[in-house]
N, C-alpha and C positions, 0 to 999 in steps of 0.2 A: 664315582660321581653319579648322583641321582638326577632324574629328570625333574626340571622345574615346571610347575604348571604355567601355561601360557598366561601372560598378563592380559587382563581384560581392560579395554579402554572404557573409561567412564563415558556415559552418554548424557546428552541434554535434550530437552524437548523444546522446540520453538514452533511458532505459527507463522506461516507465510500467507499474506493476504494481498488481494488485488480486487479493486472495485471497478466495474464498468457501469455505464448508465442504466443498463437493464439487467445486470447480474453481478454476482460477486463470488469470489472463492476464498475460503479460509481453510488452509490445509495445515494440519499438525504433522511435524516431521521429527524423527529422532535422529540426531547427528552426533558424531564424536565430540567430546568436550574439546574446546579449542578451535572448533570449526568456524568458518567465516560466512558472511552473508551470501557470497557467490555459491558456496556449497549447499546452503539451505535452499536457495532458489532452485538449484539444479535437482536436488533430492526431492523437492516437492512435486516436480513434474508440472508446475503451473504453466509452463510454456505450451504444453500439449493441450491444455484446457482453453487457451486463447490463441489459436494459430494465426489469427488476424493481426496480432501484435508481435513486434520484435522485442521480447522481454529483455534482451541484452541492452536495449537502449532506454529502458525505463529507469528512473532514478529510485534507488533504494533508500529506505529509512528504517529506523527502529524506534518505535513508540513516538512517532511524529517528528523525529529529528533525522535530517538527511545524513547518511553515512556512506562510506565507500564500500565497494563490494568486498574489500579485504578486512572490513571491520569484524573483530572477534565477537562472537555471540555468547550470551549467558543463558542459563536455563530459564525458560519462561519468556524470553524475548519475543516480540512480535515484529516480524520483518514485513514492511509495507512496500509495495511497488507503486510509484506515483506516475500516472499518465501525464502527458503534457497538457497544459491548459488549452482549451478551445478558444478562449477569449480572455484577455487581461481583465481581472476583476474591476479595475477602475473604469475600463471601457464598458463593461457590463452595467455598472451602476449609472454611468452617464447615459447609456441607452435607455435604461429603465426610467431615469428621471425625465428624459425627454418625452417618454410616453405616459408620464404621470403616475408611474408605479414605483414601488420600493423593493428592495431585496426581500423583505419580509413577505410581500404580497406578489412576488414575481410569478408564481404559479396560478394566482387568482386573476383570471382574465378581466374581471370587472372591479378590481381593487382601485381605490382612489388614493390620491396622494395624501400625505399627512396634512391635517388642518382643513381639508375640504369637507363639506357636509353633504349628506345624502338628501 
């Protein structure tokens, strides 16, 4: 009986991303084919880049769709980690409307409400 060469596991490349208000991380990782979201997050080391966050509590997604940590990944997938909202978007719009601003001009301190003239 001859020796058989060791079977090589096919690998895929995915990107793990996390955005903070003042920074972002986009990390490319190579993982075995058939790997799941949790494995990609762990392999990326992203938790070490954001020690202030408990990465295990962030909601994962792939290309804008929420998925479980057990979701099987495909080559080229983009794993996104979503932080909790600081404020409900409806409440943010209500507060802006009360101050005469819109979402489009929220960062412009002197923006006027639609329909008003200068």
